[in-house]
C-alpha positions, -999 to 999 in steps of 0.1 A, spaced: 430 684 492 396 675 505 383 683 471 408 659 455 400 633 481 363 636 474 370 634 437 391 603 443 364 587 463 338 595 436 362 582 410 366 549 431 328 547 434 324 552 396 352 527 391 334 502 412 302 508 393 321 504 360 338 472 374 304 458 385 289 467 351 319 451 334 315 420 355 278 418 347 285 424 310 312 397 309 289 373 327 261 382 303 285 377 274 296 343 287 259 333 292 250 345 257 281 326 243 270 295 261 234 298 249 247 304 213 269 273 216 239 253 229 217 266 201 243 257 175 245 222 190 207 220 188 208 232 152 234 206 143 212 179 160 181 192 142 199 192 108 211 156 115 175 146 124 162 165 93 186 145 71 175 112 88 138 121 85 143 130 48 161 97 42 134 78 61 107 97 41 123 86 8 126 51 21 89 50 31 79 64 -3 99 37 -20 82 11 2 48 26 -5 54 25 -42 67 -10 -40 37 -23 -21 13 -4 -43 29 -21 -73 27 -55 -55 -10 -49 -48 -17 -39 -84 2 -70 -96 -18 -92 -71 -51 -77 -83 -41 -82 -119 -31 -118 -112 -64 -124 -93 -84 -110 -123 -65 -132 -147 -70 -163 -125 -107 -155 -121 -111 -150 -159 -92 -182 -167 -113 -201 -141 -145 -186 -155 -135 -195 -190 -125 -230 -180 -157 -235 -160 -178 -222 -189 -159 -244 -213 -163 -274 -190 -200 -267 -185 -205 -262 -222 -186 -295 -230 -205 -314 -204 -239 -300 -216 -229 -308 -252 -219 -343 -242 -253 -347 -223 -271 -334 -254 -253 -358 -277 -261 -387 -254 -298 -376 -253 -298 -373 -291 -282 -408 -294 -307 -423 -270 -335 -405 -287 -323 -417 -321 -320 -453 -308 -354 -450 -293 -369 -436 -325 -351 -462 -346 -363 -490 -323 -398 -476 -322 -398 -475 -360 -386 -511 -361 -413 -521 -336 -439 -502 -356 -428 -519 -388 -428 -553 -371 -462 -547 -358 -474 -536 -392 -459 -567 -407 -476 -588 -381 -509 -570 -385 -507 -574 -423 -497 -610 -419 -525 -619 -396 -550 -595 -409 -580 -613 -423 -583 -607 -459 
């Protein structure tokens, strides 16, 4: 009977060990389950942020392309305005120079004509009063 009693005690000791081991395993299982749930929640949050970041990246690329196009349009417009201004300025300077040249030619022609008339008058006077 002592033998059975010792076997029973050893059985209870082993049962306690098994129970403690079971408790530890259950606790570890619950901890692991909680950690898995937390990780799954983090994964969902990360996926949500990833979608948001992807959408934001697309939006930024659209904005970048839009502003690049606006800058290109602005540069093209500036070049056109500069070209038109230069052409207008050149045309204006050319016209003004041409006008000045025409005025100089007119005045020179007048002067030449007047000088010729004066010369002829002087010649006439010289011939008229020239002793013969």
